[in-house]
N, C-alpha and C positions, 0 to 999 in steps of 0.2 A: 386184488380184494381178500381183504383178510376179516376173520368172526372175533371178535373179543368178548368174554362174558366178567359180565361186573355185576356187585350186589351195592342193591340200593334199599333203602328204608322205603317201604310202599306207601306209609303213612308219609311223610315230608312230602313225597309226590302228588301226592292227594293233597298237602297243601300248596304246593306251587301251583297243581293245576287241580281242581275237583273233576275233570271229566277225564283224569290220567285212572282208571280203575280197573281196568285189567290188563295183563303183560304184555299181549299186544297193543293198546294204547300208547303204553309207558313206551315199548320196543319203538314204535314210531316216533314216538314226541323225542327220543333220546337219540332216532339215528337223525333225525332233522335237525337236530341243535349240534351233532357232529358234525353234519355234514356243510352247517353254516360256517363252524370252527376251523375246519379244516380250509374252506374258500378264503376266508379272513386271514391267513396262515399262512395259502397260497399269496395272496393278492402282496400282503405284506413282504414278502421273502423270494419272488419270482424269482429273482435273478441269485440270489446267494443261499439256496437250502438245497439240499440233495434228499434223497427220498428217506434215506434212514432217521435226517436230521428231524425230517417232518411228522415221521412216525413217532420219534422220541419226545418232541414237542405236543402233540398232541397227545400221546397217553398223559402226558404230566400235566395239561389242560384240563381233562378230564376230571384225572385224582382230584386236582386243585377246587374245579367247578362241583364235583360232588363228595369231596373231602373224603374218598376212596384211602386208602391204606397203599 
């Protein structure tokens, strides 16, 4: 496992889901979303992708979905 740090706009997160009012609730929600994305990517590319390719794709997906620099 690895740990990453991202910067997000808390007001935007509350627009997405009004119950996201604390760092903990936002962190849990984001972790769940990332887990779902990883499962989807793995299932689509199970036989053709190595770990590094998965990591790069995951980071790019998170950047696009949350408009991160």
